[in-house]
C-alpha positions in Angstrom: 242.5 7.9 41.2 243.2 10.8 43.2 240.9 13.3 44.4 240.3 16.9 42.5 237.7 18.1 45.1 237.7 19.6 48.5 235.0 18.4 50.6 232.3 20.5 52.0 232.3 20.7 55.6 228.6 22.5 55.9 227.2 20.0 53.2 228.5 17.3 55.7 227.4 19.1 59.0 224.3 18.8 57.2 224.3 15.2 56.1 224.5 14.0 59.4 221.8 16.3 61.3 219.4 14.8 58.4 220.0 11.6 58.8 219.7 12.3 62.7 216.2 13.9 62.2 215.1 10.8 60.3 215.7 8.5 63.3 213.6 11.4 65.4 217.1 11.4 67.0 217.9 14.7 70.0 220.7 16.5 69.1 223.3 18.6 71.7 225.6 21.2 70.1 228.6 22.0 71.7 229.6 25.6 69.3 233.5 25.8 68.5 234.1 29.6 69.0 236.3 29.9 66.0 234.3 29.6 62.3 235.8 27.5 59.5 237.6 29.0 56.2 234.4 30.2 54.8 233.2 32.2 57.8 230.3 29.1 58.6 229.7 27.8 62.3 231.7 24.9 63.6 230.4 22.3 66.8 230.5 19.7 67.8 227.1 18.2 67.7 226.3 15.0 70.0 223.3 12.9 68.7 221.2 10.6 70.9 218.9 8.1 69.2 216.8 6.5 72.3 216.2 6.9 76.5 219.4 9.5 77.6 219.1 6.9 80.0 219.8 3.6 78.6 222.2 2.0 80.7 223.7 0.4 77.5 225.1 2.8 74.5 226.8 2.3 71.4 228.9 5.2 71.3 231.1 6.4 68.1 233.2 9.0 67.7 234.5 10.7 64.4 236.9 13.4 63.5 239.6 12.9 66.7 242.3 14.1 63.9 239.9 16.5 61.2 240.7 15.5 58.4 239.9 12.3 58.8 236.6 12.9 59.9 234.8 12.6 56.5 235.9 8.9 57.0 234.6 9.0 60.5 231.3 11.1 59.7 230.2 9.1 56.7 231.0 6.1 58.4 228.7 7.6 61.2 226.2 8.6 58.5 225.7 5.4 57.0 225.3 3.6 60.2 222.3 6.2 60.9 220.5 5.8 57.3 220.5 1.4 57.8 219.7 1.6 61.0 215.8 1.1 62.1 214.7 3.3 64.7 211.2 1.3 65.4 213.2 -1.7 66.3 215.8 0.0 69.1 215.5 -2.0 72.0 214.7 0.2 75.2 217.9 -0.2 77.1 220.2 0.5 74.9 221.0 3.6 73.1 223.6 5.3 70.1 225.4 8.3 70.9 226.8 10.2 68.1 230.1 12.5 69.2 230.0 14.5 65.6 233.8 15.7 64.8 235.2 16.3 68.1 238.0 18.7 66.5 235.6 20.2 64.1 237.9 23.5 63.1 240.5 20.1 62.0 238.0 19.2 59.6 236.9 22.4 58.7 239.8 23.6 57.3 241.4 20.1 56.6 244.3 19.6 59.0 244.7 16.9 60.8 245.3 19.1 63.9 243.7 21.4 66.1 243.1 25.0 66.1 246.5 25.3 68.2 248.8 23.2 66.7 247.7 20.4 68.7 247.5 16.6 67.6 244.3 15.7 69.7 245.8 12.1 70.4 248.7 13.3 72.1 246.7 16.4 74.0 244.5 14.4 76.0 246.4 14.0 79.2 246.4 15.8 82.7 247.9 19.3 82.0 248.5 19.8 85.6 250.8 17.2 86.0 254.2 16.9 84.7 254.5 17.3 80.9 256.1 14.5 79.5 259.9 15.5 78.8 261.8 15.4 75.7 262.5 12.0 74.3 264.5 13.6 71.4 262.4 15.2 69.1 264.5 19.2 69.5 267.7 17.1 67.4 264.8 17.3 64.4 263.0 20.4 65.4 264.2 21.9 63.0 263.5 19.7 60.2 259.5 20.6 60.6 260.1 24.9 60.7 262.1 25.2 57.7 260.5 28.2 55.3 260.6 26.4 52.2 257.8 23.2 50.5 260.7 22.5 47.7 263.1 25.1 47.6 266.9 25.2 49.1 266.0 25.3 53.1 263.4 22.2 52.1 266.6 20.3 50.8 268.8 21.3 53.7 266.2 19.7 55.9 265.4 16.5 53.7 269.1 15.7 53.8 269.2 16.1 57.6 266.5 13.6 57.5 267.6 11.3 55.1 270.7 11.4 57.7 268.7 10.3 61.0 266.9 7.7 59.3 270.3 6.3 58.3 271.7 6.8 61.4 268.6 5.1 63.5 266.2 4.3 60.6 263.3 5.2 59.4 261.6 3.4 62.1 263.5 5.0 64.7 262.9 8.3 63.7 259.0 8.2 63.6 259.1 6.5 67.4 260.6 9.9 68.5 258.6 12.6 66.1 255.3 10.6 66.1 255.2 9.7 70.2 254.1 13.7 70.5 256.2 16.3 71.7 255.1 19.3 74.4 258.2 21.5 74.3 257.7 23.1 70.7 254.1 25.2 69.9 255.1 25.6 66.0 256.5 22.0 65.6 255.0 18.6 64.4 253.0 15.9 66.6 252.6 18.9 69.2 250.4 17.8 72.1 249.8 21.4 73.4 249.8 23.6 76.3 246.9 22.9 78.1 243.9 20.7 78.1 241.8 22.2 74.4 238.8 22.8 73.6 237.5 19.3 72.2 239.4 17.8 75.3 237.1 20.4 77.8 234.0 19.6 75.4 235.2 15.4 75.8 234.8 16.0 79.5 231.4 17.5 79.5 230.1 15.1 76.8 231.3 12.4 79.0 229.2 14.3 82.0 226.0 14.9 80.0 225.8 11.6 78.2 227.7 8.7 79.0 227.9 8.6 82.9 225.3 7.5 83.2 225.7 4.0 81.4 226.4 0.4 83.0 228.2 -0.3 80.1 229.5 0.6 76.7 231.2 0.0 73.6 232.8 3.0 71.8 234.5 3.2 68.0 237.1 6.2 67.4 237.8 6.4 63.8 240.3 6.8 62.4 242.5 6.8 58.7 246.0 6.9 57.9 247.8 3.9 59.2 248.5 0.6 58.2 247.8 -1.5 54.9 246.1 0.0 52.4 242.6 -0.7 52.4 242.7 -2.3 55.5 240.6 -1.3 58.2 242.0 -2.4 62.1 240.4 -2.9 64.8 242.2 -1.6 67.6 241.9 -1.4 71.8 244.6 1.0 72.7 245.7 1.8 76.5 248.5 2.5 78.7 247.9 -0.8 80.8 245.7 -3.7 80.2 242.0 -3.1 81.5 239.0 -5.5 82.6 237.0 -5.5 79.6 239.9 -5.8 77.1 238.1 -9.6 78.0 235.2 -9.2 76.6 236.7 -7.3 73.5 238.4 -9.9 72.9 235.8 -12.5 73.3 233.5 -10.7 71.5 235.9 -9.8 68.4 238.3 -12.7 68.8 241.2 -12.1 66.2 239.7 -8.9 64.6 241.0 -7.4 67.7 245.0 -6.3 67.9 245.7 -4.4 71.4 248.0 -1.7 71.3 249.5 -0.9 75.0 251.4 2.5 74.9 254.2 3.4 76.5 258.3 4.9 76.9 258.9 1.5 74.6 255.4 0.6 73.5 256.1 -1.5 70.1 253.2 -1.9 67.2 253.7 -3.1 63.9 249.9 -2.0 62.7 251.2 1.5 62.0 249.9 3.4 65.1 252.4 5.0 67.1 253.3 3.1 70.5 255.6 5.7 72.2 252.8 8.2 72.2 250.8 9.3 75.4 247.5 11.5 75.8 245.5 9.0 73.4 241.4 9.5 73.4 241.3 6.0 74.2 243.2 6.6 77.5 240.9 9.5 78.4 238.0 7.8 78.2 238.7 4.7 80.2 240.1 7.1 82.6 237.0 9.2 83.2 234.9 6.4 83.6 236.8 4.1 85.8 233.2 2.7 86.5 231.4 1.5 83.4 232.5 -1.2 81.5 233.8 0.4 78.4 234.7 -1.0 75.6 237.1 1.6 74.0 238.2 0.8 71.1 239.6 2.5 67.6 239.2 1.1 63.6 242.1 2.8 61.5 241.4 2.4 58.0 244.5 2.2 56.5 245.6 4.1 52.9 248.9 5.2 52.0 252.6 4.1 53.0 254.1 5.4 56.9 256.8 7.8 55.1 254.5 9.3 52.2 251.5 9.8 54.9 254.5 11.6 57.3 255.7 13.9 53.9 252.0 14.9 53.5 251.3 15.8 57.0 254.7 17.6 56.6 253.8 19.8 54.0 250.4 21.0 55.3 252.6 21.9 58.8 254.9 23.7 56.6 251.6 25.8 54.9 250.0 26.2 58.1 253.3 28.0 59.3 254.3 30.1 56.6 252.3 29.0 53.2 248.9 30.7 52.0 246.1 28.7 52.3 243.9 29.9 49.5 246.3 29.7 46.9 246.5 27.4 44.2 249.7 26.0 46.1 247.6 25.9 49.1 244.6 24.4 47.5 247.3 21.5 46.1 248.7 20.8 49.5 245.3 20.2 51.1 244.3 17.7 48.2 247.3 15.8 49.0 246.1 16.1 52.7 242.7 14.8 52.1 243.4 12.0 49.3 245.9 10.5 51.9 243.9 10.5 54.6 240.5 9.7 52.9 241.3 7.9 49.4 239.1 8.7 46.6 239.4 5.0 45.3 236.2 4.6 45.1 237.5 0.5 46.1 239.3 1.5 48.7 236.1 3.4 49.5 233.8 0.7 49.4 236.1 -1.7 51.0 236.8 0.7 54.3 232.3 0.9 54.8 231.8 -2.4 54.2 234.1 -3.4 57.4 233.2 -0.6 59.4 229.9 -0.9 59.2 230.5 -5.2 60.1 232.2 -3.4 63.6 229.6 -1.5 64.0 227.0 -4.1 63.8 229.4 -7.0 65.7 229.1 -4.2 69.0 225.4 -3.8 68.1 224.7 -7.0 68.7 226.1 -7.7 71.4 224.4 -4.8 73.4 221.5 -6.4 73.0 222.2 -10.1 73.8 
């Protein structure tokens, strides 16, 4: 089963606000300077259920990779709809960051308005940016002007040669690690702190830094085995709360330590820098922060890479509003949020189980 229609950003946003309103939650809106494909206003919305100054917080972030935000938003809405607001403990609050990359969600892009992958953008641009670790030799593969013509065939042949030389995993380690030299390239980390990075800093200041303890979930799809939601802790180095996370989630938790020689068999790229997870840890050094990621597997990694590559071509050279453009978007959306009802039911169940364990831990 594949998706035949594209999601409605405005409807998604309205559903979220309705679910927050039913619990009497407070919403802070952070308007985005750009608009969506139908001229709609865009924003990141932060909902707080419970005391704004609660010492313990469960934080759920959706939409770091825009198109993945529909799974993330649906998960947030489902959690709200199953929550009894009258039973909230006085010292525990729920904070939901709804679509930290609203432009990418509305336009059905993994990246943001600057073609930046947010999970490569959360670095300190005042320091030296990460060096080119081999992407320059592959850049032309991702800037060919055909989707399915002669140039694409030549680019595919170049990719095949590279894969024969270093294997698909070797190519993936280089390309998906991110790069900061080519603004028109794939997995671009940006040239400055993105709008979303700046907004997340504000969210931390206004909604999170007063908490003593936070269990945080950043919601993603696309990597790993089909229909399998992984619970991950992603960081550049071990941190104190990891032991508590391991105690709480046991064998369900996989720890990924990132870096130049990082390795992971999860499908998540361990060689990347600029993860939101590490940014959160850096910004809240005095907080007991269990910074976790839920990553729901979809299609084969090479197939997902092709879908992202096709969408990259579309925004470089194609027409988003053409039938070809809509076909590319349907393929991308299906890749990150499969229409298969069993897939959706399974990831919804497992995501709720993960939330429930974190929620109960905060109340003990």
